[in-house]
Kinemage of the C-alpha trace (Angstrom):
@kinemage 1
@onewidth
@group {chain A} dominant
@subgroup {mainchain}
@vectorlist {calphas} color= white
{ca met a 1} P 76.330 134.098 9.117
{ca glu a 2} L 78.134 134.114 5.775
{ca asp a 3} L 80.704 131.640 7.103
{ca ala a 4} L 77.954 129.301 8.272
{ca asp a 5} L 76.303 129.357 4.829
{ca lys a 6} L 79.577 128.997 2.948
{ca lys a 7} L 79.737 125.736 1.028
{ca leu a 8} L 82.869 123.715 0.371
{ca pro a 9} L 84.113 123.591 -3.219
{ca met a 10} L 83.287 120.370 -5.050
{ca asp a 11} L 86.949 119.313 -5.245
{ca glu a 12} L 87.243 119.530 -1.453
{ca ile a 13} L 84.028 117.544 -0.995
{ca leu a 14} L 85.375 114.841 -3.307
{ca leu a 15} L 88.623 114.765 -1.334
{ca leu a 16} L 86.805 114.400 1.988
{ca tyr a 17} L 84.662 111.559 0.689
{ca his a 18} L 87.766 109.933 -0.814
{ca met a 19} L 89.418 109.904 2.612
{ca ala a 20} L 86.258 108.635 4.311
{ca phe a 21} L 85.762 105.729 1.906
{ca met a 22} L 89.416 104.712 2.131
{ca val a 23} L 89.483 104.806 5.934
{ca val a 24} L 86.267 102.774 6.165
{ca gly a 25} L 87.344 100.335 3.451
{ca trp a 26} L 90.815 99.608 4.813
{ca gly a 27} L 90.365 100.427 8.477
{ca phe a 28} L 87.109 98.534 8.962
{ca phe a 29} L 86.131 96.161 6.162
{ca tyr a 30} L 89.489 94.759 5.143
{ca ser a 31} L 90.848 94.723 8.697
{ca val a 32} L 87.842 92.905 10.166
{ca gly a 33} L 87.653 90.477 7.249
{ca ser a 34} L 91.337 89.649 7.628
{ca val a 35} L 90.977 89.049 11.367
{ca phe a 36} L 88.138 86.585 10.767
{ca ala a 37} L 90.113 84.704 8.131
{ca arg a 38} L 93.210 84.569 10.306
{ca tyr a 39} L 91.801 83.662 13.710
{ca leu a 40} L 88.304 82.150 13.448
{ca lys a 41} L 89.045 79.136 11.276
{ca his a 42} L 91.517 77.368 13.539
{ca pro a 43} L 90.588 74.641 16.042
{ca pro a 44} L 89.596 74.342 18.809
{ca asn a 45} L 87.532 77.515 18.342
{ca ser a 46} L 86.712 77.152 14.662
{ca leu a 47} L 83.629 78.942 13.345
{ca tyr a 48} L 82.447 77.408 10.090
{ca trp a 49} L 80.791 80.631 8.932
{ca trp a 50} L 84.113 82.472 8.916
{ca phe a 51} L 84.412 81.900 5.148
{ca pro a 52} L 81.142 83.476 3.903
{ca phe a 53} L 81.612 86.283 6.422
{ca his a 54} L 85.161 86.850 5.190
{ca val a 55} L 84.004 86.962 1.568
{ca ala a 56} L 81.052 89.275 2.274
{ca ile a 57} L 83.012 91.804 4.300
{ca gln a 58} L 85.917 91.795 1.841
{ca val a 59} L 83.450 92.593 -0.949
{ca gly a 60} L 82.312 95.535 1.180
{ca gly a 61} L 85.934 96.622 1.412
{ca met a 62} L 86.363 96.330 -2.348
{ca ile a 63} L 83.313 98.508 -2.987
{ca ser a 64} L 84.422 101.136 -0.465
{ca val a 65} L 88.006 101.276 -1.752
{ca leu a 66} L 86.897 101.367 -5.379
{ca ala a 67} L 84.500 104.230 -4.582
{ca gly a 68} L 87.332 106.095 -2.855
{ca phe a 69} L 89.566 105.524 -5.872
{ca val a 70} L 86.958 106.914 -8.292
{ca leu a 71} L 86.441 109.963 -6.064
{ca ala a 72} L 90.190 110.602 -6.014
{ca phe a 73} L 90.268 110.337 -9.811
{ca leu a 74} L 87.436 112.895 -10.097
{ca his a 75} L 89.141 115.172 -7.570
{ca val a 76} L 92.393 115.224 -9.536
{ca ala a 77} L 90.542 115.722 -12.816
{ca gly a 78} L 88.604 118.642 -11.315
{ca glu a 79} L 91.809 120.369 -10.280
{ca gly a 80} L 93.427 119.760 -13.671
{ca asp a 81} L 96.361 117.849 -12.160
{ca thr a 82} L 98.194 114.870 -13.625
{ca his a 83} L 96.861 111.455 -12.642
{ca phe a 84} L 99.102 108.969 -10.838
{ca trp a 85} L 102.002 111.368 -10.458
{ca gly a 86} L 103.575 111.179 -7.018
{ca leu a 87} L 104.368 108.605 -4.362
{ca his a 88} L 100.901 108.655 -2.763
{ca gln a 89} L 99.166 108.240 -6.122
{ca leu a 90} L 101.442 105.432 -7.335
{ca cys a 91} L 101.203 103.554 -4.039
{ca gly a 92} L 97.450 104.026 -4.102
{ca leu a 93} L 97.159 102.681 -7.636
{ca leu a 94} L 99.250 99.615 -6.770
{ca thr a 95} L 97.246 99.025 -3.600
{ca val a 96} L 93.866 99.273 -5.337
{ca val a 97} L 94.905 96.978 -8.209
{ca cys a 98} L 96.120 94.353 -5.742
{ca ala a 99} L 93.122 94.662 -3.418
{ca val a 100} L 90.350 94.827 -6.013
{ca phe a 101} L 91.695 92.476 -8.700
{ca ile a 102} L 94.734 90.355 -7.795
{ca gln a 103} L 93.911 89.428 -4.196
{ca pro a 104} L 90.281 88.367 -4.878
{ca ala a 105} L 91.483 86.293 -7.851
{ca met a 106} L 94.017 84.506 -5.637
{ca gly a 107} L 91.275 83.852 -3.088
{ca ile a 108} L 88.932 82.393 -5.713
{ca phe a 109} L 91.657 80.148 -7.138
{ca ala a 110} L 92.715 79.055 -3.641
{ca his a 111} L 89.150 78.169 -2.677
{ca ala a 112} L 88.573 76.248 -5.925
{ca lys a 113} L 91.817 74.313 -5.417
{ca tyr a 114} L 90.877 73.491 -1.823
{ca lys a 115} L 87.439 72.240 -2.898
{ca gln a 116} L 89.115 70.044 -5.491
{ca thr a 117} L 91.951 68.579 -3.414
{ca gly a 118} L 91.094 69.308 0.233
{ca arg a 119} L 94.538 70.806 0.689
{ca ser a 120} L 96.279 74.151 0.590
{ca ser a 121} L 98.069 75.252 -2.566
{ca ser a 122} L 100.405 77.923 -3.882
{ca phe a 123} L 97.324 80.101 -4.365
{ca his a 124} L 96.772 80.033 -0.589
{ca ile a 125} L 100.350 81.170 -0.015
{ca ala a 126} L 99.981 83.996 -2.543
{ca his a 127} L 96.636 85.045 -1.034
{ca his a 128} L 98.170 84.933 2.438
{ca trp a 129} L 101.169 87.161 1.703
{ca ile a 130} L 99.572 89.518 -0.806
{ca gly a 131} L 96.858 90.274 1.752
{ca arg a 132} L 99.349 91.165 4.462
{ca ser a 133} L 101.528 93.204 2.114
{ca val a 134} L 98.567 95.149 0.724
{ca met a 135} L 97.227 95.952 4.209
{ca phe a 136} L 100.609 97.367 5.214
{ca leu a 137} L 100.928 99.308 1.965
{ca ala a 138} L 97.400 100.696 2.347
{ca phe a 139} L 98.115 102.291 5.712
{ca val a 140} L 101.442 103.649 4.404
{ca thr a 141} L 99.543 105.135 1.454
{ca met a 142} L 97.028 106.793 3.783
{ca phe a 143} L 99.784 108.420 5.805
{ca leu a 144} L 101.456 109.566 2.578
{ca gly a 145} L 98.167 111.105 1.491
{ca leu a 146} L 97.795 113.015 4.750
{ca trp a 147} L 101.401 114.208 4.480
{ca lys a 148} L 100.818 115.343 0.896
{ca leu a 149} L 97.713 117.245 1.959
{ca tyr a 150} L 99.594 118.896 4.825
{ca ser a 151} L 102.515 119.874 2.567
{ca glu a 152} L 100.100 121.561 0.144
{ca thr a 153} L 97.789 123.277 2.642
{ca asn a 154} L 99.829 123.513 5.887
{ca asp a 155} L 96.696 122.205 7.563
{ca ile a 156} L 96.781 118.991 9.579
{ca gln a 157} L 93.665 116.868 9.029
{ca tyr a 158} L 93.301 115.824 12.654
{ca leu a 159} L 90.135 113.721 12.359
{ca pro a 160} L 91.247 111.352 9.560
{ca ala a 161} L 94.776 111.181 11.009
{ca phe a 162} L 93.402 110.289 14.440
{ca gly a 163} L 91.030 107.768 12.877
{ca ile a 164} L 93.804 106.037 10.946
{ca ile a 165} L 96.063 105.875 14.005
{ca cys a 166} L 93.243 104.429 16.140
{ca leu a 167} L 92.445 101.808 13.510
{ca val a 168} L 96.092 100.790 13.204
{ca val a 169} L 96.465 100.507 16.985
{ca leu a 170} L 93.174 98.593 17.326
{ca thr a 171} L 94.071 96.168 14.540
{ca cys a 172} L 97.510 95.538 16.047
{ca ala a 173} L 96.007 95.021 19.507
{ca ile a 174} L 93.477 92.479 18.203
{ca cys a 175} L 96.160 90.588 16.282
{ca ile a 176} L 98.507 90.510 19.278
{ca his a 177} L 95.674 89.264 21.518
{ca tyr a 178} L 94.780 86.412 19.183
{ca glu a 179} L 98.409 85.529 18.452
{ca ile a 180} L 99.072 85.169 22.181
{ca gly a 181} L 95.972 82.984 22.493
{ca arg a 182} L 97.062 80.790 19.593
{ca tyr a 183} L 100.526 80.403 21.077
{ca gln a 184} L 99.164 79.425 24.485
{ca asn a 185} L 96.671 76.930 23.041
{ca arg a 186} L 98.885 75.329 20.440
{ca lys a 187} L 99.238 71.563 20.511
{ca pro a 188} L 101.873 69.209 19.084
{ca leu a 189} L 101.225 68.589 15.391
{ca thr a 190} L 100.228 65.036 14.540
{ca val a 191} L 98.621 63.410 11.529
{ca gly a 192} L 95.350 63.170 13.431
{ca ser a 193} L 95.373 66.815 14.525
{ca leu a 194} L 96.214 67.928 10.977
{ca asn a 195} L 93.263 65.998 9.558
{ca asp a 196} L 91.009 67.434 12.267
{ca ala a 197} L 92.179 70.923 11.359
{ca leu a 198} L 91.397 70.402 7.679
{ca glu a 199} L 87.921 69.106 8.475
{ca ala a 200} L 87.156 71.869 10.985
{ca asn a 201} L 88.344 74.679 8.746
{ca gly a 202} L 85.763 73.975 6.092
{ca pro a 203} L 86.197 75.571 2.667
{ca gly a 204} L 88.996 78.067 2.125
């Protein structure tokens, strides 16, 4: 009965919520938003509403990741440890800065440039590659966090580890499926098809 009524310490609660917000932010919001931006704006199956959906769901990812970051900061402060000391912490800081500040800025500049010229720009290229790099780094950071937790407690966090693995596998499977479809449906590039693609893609 005492075990059932036993409450977790606040620092452990903060850690659990930190993991939950990060898994949801990266595994769901950012992954789904990236899939829409990558695969639903290309003819012949272009969906014009891909852009507002992409923006909205990426904002959800920003909020979730930022909440997870604040919870991690409070967790470390509660334990009296040093902030941003260690591979997981440094990777996490870099990932959050890129995802919450740099990547959205590149997206805003890219969209503004497209609206002005109707063409892609260097901002699109930066947004393209920063997004992919940050997604990869985010999942690496999550695995580093689980490893750090295991090294300190000798306790494997099966649920978040399983969740992260499932999300990585699901994201890879979706990307492979759509990449195969794009390869099979690709057409020779002509001036006319390029203009059609620019018109069908809408803003972005």
